[in-house]
VEXKOLMI-562643 format. One record per residue (C-alpha): residue number from 1; x, y, z. Coordinates in steps of 0.5 Angstrom, whole numbers, plus 2048, in hexadecimal, padded with zeros to 3 digits. Layout:
REC|nr|xx|yy|zz
REC|NUM|X|Y|Z
...
This chain:
REC|nr|xx|yy|zz
REC|1|7FC|81E|7D8
REC|2|7F8|823|7D5
REC|3|7F4|827|7DA
REC|4|7EC|826|7D9
REC|5|7E6|829|7DA
REC|6|7E5|824|7DF
REC|7|7EB|825|7E3
REC|8|7E9|82D|7E5
REC|9|7E4|82A|7EB
REC|10|7E8|824|7ED
REC|11|7EA|823|7F4
REC|12|7EE|81E|7F8
REC|13|7ED|81A|7FE
REC|14|7F3|817|801
REC|15|7EF|813|806
REC|16|7F3|80F|80C
REC|17|7F0|809|80F
REC|18|7F4|806|815
REC|19|7F4|7FF|811
REC|20|7F9|7FC|80C
REC|21|7F9|7F5|80E
REC|22|7F3|7F3|80B
REC|23|7F3|7F5|804
REC|24|7ED|7F2|803
REC|25|7EA|7F7|808
REC|26|7ED|7FD|806
REC|27|7EB|7FB|7FF
REC|28|7E4|7FA|801
REC|29|7E4|801|804
REC|30|7E8|805|7FD
REC|31|7E1|801|7F9
REC|32|7DD|804|7FE
REC|33|7DF|80B|7FB
REC|34|7DE|809|7F4
REC|35|7D7|805|7F4
REC|36|7D0|806|7F8
REC|37|7CD|801|7FD
REC|38|7CA|7FE|7F7
REC|39|7D1|7FD|7F3
REC|40|7CF|802|7EE
REC|41|7D6|806|7EC
REC|42|7D6|80E|7EF
REC|43|7D7|812|7E8
REC|44|7DD|816|7E7
REC|45|7E1|812|7EE
REC|46|7E8|80F|7ED
REC|47|7EC|80C|7F2
REC|48|7F3|80D|7F0
REC|49|7F7|809|7F5
REC|50|7F7|805|7FB
REC|51|7FD|806|800
REC|52|7FE|800|805
REC|53|803|800|80A
REC|54|803|7FA|80E
REC|55|808|7FC|814
REC|56|804|802|814
REC|57|7FD|7FF|814
REC|58|7FB|805|810
REC|59|7F8|806|809
REC|60|7F7|80C|804
REC|61|7F2|80C|7FF
REC|62|7F2|811|7FA
REC|63|7EB|813|7F8
REC|64|7EA|818|7F2
REC|65|7E3|81B|7F0
REC|66|7E0|822|7EF
REC|67|7E0|826|7F5
REC|68|7D8|826|7F3
REC|69|7D8|81F|7F6
REC|70|7DE|81C|7F9
REC|71|7DA|81D|800
REC|72|7D6|818|7FE
REC|73|7DC|813|7FC
REC|74|7E0|814|802
REC|75|7DA|813|807
REC|76|7D8|80D|804
REC|77|7E0|80A|805
REC|78|7E0|80C|80B
REC|79|7D9|809|80F
REC|80|7DC|803|80C
REC|81|7E3|804|80F
REC|82|7DF|805|815
REC|83|7DC|7FF|815
REC|84|7E2|7FB|813
REC|85|7E8|7FE|818
REC|86|7E6|7FE|820
REC|87|7ED|802|823
REC|88|7EC|7FE|829
REC|89|7F0|7F8|825
REC|90|7F5|7FD|821
REC|91|7FC|7FC|821
REC|92|801|7FF|81D
REC|93|808|804|81E
REC|94|804|809|81B
REC|95|800|80F|81F
REC|96|7FA|80F|81E
REC|97|7F3|811|822
REC|98|7ED|80F|81D
REC|99|7EB|808|819
REC|100|7EA|80E|814
REC|101|7F0|812|815
REC|102|7F0|818|811
REC|103|7EC|81B|80B
REC|104|7F0|820|808
REC|105|7EC|823|802
REC|106|7F1|827|7FD
REC|107|7EF|82B|7F7
REC|108|7F2|829|7F0
REC|109|7ED|82C|7EA
REC|110|7EE|834|7E9
REC|111|7E6|835|7EB
REC|112|7E8|832|7F2
REC|113|7E9|836|7F8
REC|114|7EA|837|7FF
REC|115|7E3|838|800
REC|116|7E1|833|7FC
REC|117|7E5|82D|800
REC|118|7E4|830|806
REC|119|7DC|830|805
REC|120|7DE|829|803
REC|121|7E2|827|809
REC|122|7DD|82A|80E
REC|123|7D7|825|80B
REC|124|7DC|81F|80B
REC|125|7DD|820|813
REC|126|7D5|822|814
REC|127|7D3|81C|810
REC|128|7D8|817|813
REC|129|7D6|818|81A
REC|130|7CF|818|818
REC|131|7CF|812|814
REC|132|7D4|80E|818
REC|133|7D2|80F|820
REC|134|7D7|810|824
REC|135|7DC|812|820
REC|136|7DF|819|821
REC|137|7E4|81E|81D
REC|138|7E9|823|81E
REC|139|7E9|829|819
REC|140|7F0|82B|815
REC|141|7F3|830|80F
REC|142|7EE|835|80B
REC|143|7E8|830|80F
REC|144|7EA|833|817
REC|145|7E8|83A|816
REC|146|7EA|83F|818
REC|147|7F0|83D|81A
REC|148|7F1|837|815
REC|149|7F7|834|819
REC|150|7FB|82F|815
REC|151|7FA|827|816
REC|152|801|827|819
REC|153|7FE|82C|81E
REC|154|7F8|829|820
REC|155|7FB|822|820
REC|156|7FF|825|825
REC|157|7FA|828|829
REC|158|7F6|821|829
REC|159|7FC|81D|82B
REC|160|7FC|819|825
REC|161|803|818|826
REC|162|803|815|82D
REC|163|804|80E|82E
REC|164|7FE|80D|832
REC|165|7F7|811|830
REC|166|7F3|814|836
REC|167|7EC|815|832
REC|168|7E9|817|838
REC|169|7ED|81E|838
REC|170|7EC|81F|831
REC|171|7E6|824|82E
REC|172|7E4|823|827
REC|173|7E2|828|823
REC|174|7DC|825|820
REC|175|7D9|81F|824
REC|176|7D9|81C|82A
REC|177|7DE|81A|82E
REC|178|7E3|815|82B
REC|179|7E2|80E|82C
REC|180|7E7|809|82C
REC|181|7E3|804|826
REC|182|7E4|80A|821
REC|183|7E9|80F|824
REC|184|7EA|816|822
REC|185|7EA|818|81A
REC|186|7ED|81E|817
REC|187|7E9|821|812
REC|188|7ED|827|80E
REC|189|7EE|82A|808
REC|190|7F3|82F|804
REC|191|7F9|82E|7FF
REC|192|7FC|827|7FC
REC|193|800|823|802
REC|194|805|81E|7FF
REC|195|808|819|803
REC|196|80F|817|802
REC|197|812|811|806
REC|198|81A|810|806
REC|199|81D|809|80A
REC|200|824|809|80D
REC|201|827|803|80E
REC|202|827|804|815
REC|203|823|801|81B
REC|204|826|807|81F
REC|205|81F|80B|820
REC|206|822|811|824
REC|207|827|812|81E
REC|208|821|812|819
REC|209|81D|817|81E
REC|210|824|81C|81E
REC|211|823|81B|816
REC|212|81C|81D|816
REC|213|81D|823|81B
REC|214|822|825|816
REC|215|81D|826|810
REC|216|817|828|813
REC|217|814|82E|811
REC|218|815|831|818
REC|219|81C|830|818
REC|220|821|836|816
REC|221|823|834|810
REC|222|81D|82F|80F
REC|223|819|82D|808
REC|224|812|831|808
REC|225|80D|82E|809
REC|226|810|828|80B
REC|227|80D|824|811
REC|228|811|81E|814
REC|229|811|817|818
REC|230|816|812|819
REC|231|812|80C|81A
REC|232|815|804|81A
REC|233|813|801|813
REC|234|816|7F9|811
REC|235|81B|7F9|815
REC|236|81E|800|813
REC|237|81C|808|814
REC|238|817|80B|810
REC|239|817|813|80F
REC|240|810|814|80F
REC|241|80F|81B|80C
REC|242|809|81F|80A
REC|243|80A|823|805
REC|244|805|829|805
REC|245|805|82F|800
REC|246|807|835|801
REC|247|805|83C|7FE
REC|248|809|83F|7F9
REC|249|810|83D|7F6
REC|250|815|839|7F9
REC|251|81B|83D|7FD
REC|252|820|83E|7F8
REC|253|826|83A|7FC
REC|254|821|833|7FB
REC|255|820|833|7F5
REC|256|827|832|7F1
REC|257|826|82C|7ED
REC|258|820|82B|7F0
REC|259|819|82D|7ED
REC|260|814|82D|7F2
REC|261|80D|82B|7EF
REC|262|808|831|7EF
REC|263|801|831|7ED
REC|264|7FB|837|7EF
REC|265|7F5|838|7F4
REC|266|7F0|83E|7F2
REC|267|7F6|841|7EE
REC|268|7FB|841|7F4
REC|269|802|83D|7F2
REC|270|804|837|7F7
REC|271|809|832|7F7
REC|272|80C|82C|7FB
REC|273|813|82A|7FC
REC|274|814|824|7F7
REC|275|816|81D|7F9
REC|276|81D|81D|7F7
REC|277|81F|823|7FB
REC|278|81C|81F|802
REC|279|820|819|800
REC|280|826|81D|7FF
REC|281|825|820|806
REC|282|824|81A|809
REC|283|82A|816|805
REC|284|82E|81C|807
REC|285|82D|81C|80F
REC|286|82D|814|80F
REC|287|833|814|80B
REC|288|837|818|811
REC|289|836|812|815
REC|290|838|80D|811
REC|291|830|80B|80F
REC|292|82E|80A|808
REC|293|827|80B|805
REC|294|823|805|802
REC|295|81D|808|7FF
REC|296|818|80D|7FE
REC|297|811|80C|7FD
REC|298|80B|811|7FB
REC|299|804|810|7FE
REC|300|801|812|7F9
REC|301|802|817|7F3
REC|302|804|81E|7F3
REC|303|7FE|823|7F1
REC|304|800|823|7EA
REC|305|800|81C|7E9
REC|306|7FA|81B|7ED
REC|307|7F6|81F|7E9
REC|308|7F8|81D|7E2
REC|309|7F8|816|7E4
REC|310|7F0|818|7E7
REC|311|7EF|81B|7E1
REC|312|7F1|814|7DC
REC|313|7EE|80F|7E1
REC|314|7E6|813|7E1
REC|315|7E7|814|7D9
REC|316|7E9|80C|7D9
REC|317|7E2|80B|7DD
REC|318|7E8|808|7E2
REC|319|7E5|807|7E9
REC|320|7EA|803|7EC
REC|321|7F1|805|7E9
REC|322|7F5|803|7EF
REC|323|7F5|7FD|7EB
REC|324|7F7|800|7E6
REC|325|7FB|805|7E7
REC|326|802|801|7E6
REC|327|800|7FF|7DF
REC|328|7FE|806|7DD
REC|329|805|809|7E0
REC|330|80A|804|7DE
């Protein structure tokens, strides 16, 4: 899809909320990003995709708007989510800490940089804790100044990976002590992060964890930018990957036959591991144990797809693009 002047100021938020079993509730949250309380549409805003996972009880809502207006769309969706989701009643196999669990803001357009996204992320963190009393947030990525610690690092610090959370032991960066009703929300900004989940045909979670360790960035020989969990999922095991964008070009030994999607932010080049490479690596390690893969699911889009589809949706005046995308993309 051709680039447009509208696209130059675009940013995306892949809003993670801790609910998937009521699709009506999740759509209500998505629509709050698109329409004000009087039902009037916010110009220049679209929701490209809603990804629901029943076992995880988690949904990802892809909101795209101009960087100049995206914070209001995000905050309206968050207010709605906090009014509808009670963490005291939440169940699901995916780790989570908050009714609104994650608010990452990513630049899509050439005229949007780190400072812009950081400014809006901080405004969202403050706005959420002011509008919804009792909510609290931790910061990550560009918004975590001056350390700029990554999401995985901050989650580990906060105890996100533990089976039982001790909210009383957590000190939020913004807002009060986390409360059980709302939990704790991660708010940050950085280069685009894609989600790629590969299902292996086994119920052996220990095997899944060993595969996750093999492909994780922190392991020698692992894939750059790839953060991984192994989780039970629909009678199998899912290798759930956050695929972070990395600066510069991919390592030479990883690009044979694999094109790494690339983009730039303020003139600086970034790329990320392709889903095909992640799938191949998982299949390789699983195959050594006689286990096959069942399929790969992408949560949302690559950065280039996200911008292109957003430009199309906005040019056509389509706010609720998630209802249209399959028909349009096929």
